[in-house]
C-alpha positions, 0 to 999 in steps of 0.5 A: 499499499505504501508503495502504491501511495508513493506512486500516487503522489506523482499525480496532483490535484483532483486526480490524486483524490480520485486515485486514493479513493479507487485504492481504497475501494479496490480492496472490497470490489472484485477486479473483473467487475471494474472497467479497464480504466479503473483497474488497479496497477498490477493489471498492467504489471500482468500485461508486462509480464505477458509481454516478458513471456512472449519474449522469452518464447521468442528467445527459446525459439531463436536458441532452438533454431540454432541446434535445429538440424544437428540430428541430435535427439529432441525432447520428443525423441525421449518421449517416443523412447519412453525415457521421459514420461508423458500422458499418451492420448493416442499412439499407433506405429507411425504417430504419437499424440500426448498432452502438452505440459503447458496447455494453452486450452482445456485440451492441448495435445501434441501430435508427432511423427515417431521418425523425424526423417528429416522433418524438423519443421513444416518449412523443411517438408518434401514430397516424400513426407506427404504420407506422414503429414496426412497421418499426422492430420488424421491423428489429429482428428482421432485425438479430437474424437477422443477428447470430445472436441470433434465439433470444434478444434484447432490445429496449429504448426509452428514452423521455424523461429519467427513462429516460436517453434521451440522443438525442432521435430514437427509437431501439431498442436491440437487445441479445443475445449473452449471458444477459439478467437480469430485472428489467432496471433 
């Protein structure tokens, strides 16, 4: 409260009184019921940390891109080999689908090919990858059925560092369970 009071002394006149009244009142009013321009300063801080998280994702994507084509095992290779545990939603001889550990929707499942075969990102796909790309999309549909979201879901593929791809093993995000907004990003 003292920090908030100190920052309010930057204001002068009636604005100071209005701001002080707001700080006192904000302790008893649910934040979501307030109009945006009446929300307390920590709403701004949340926005700033969201921007910071976005910058972290961009940095991670750039770092991951530097090692993209080294051929070393990815975290997904380790999940396929069962060296790292995951919650498997669907599996067949070519594809593995498992829950994302950082879900962005009530349903967020990753669908990956069991064999990378040079397919580190969609931008590197060749004609020979056509069959596995179809298998991945079909697996996404099966996942949507299993998760009860077949009437409305989104499939996302991030390809390259400017799309914030952070693991260079082609993967599809199957998202659903809530209303999706457009445009997406």
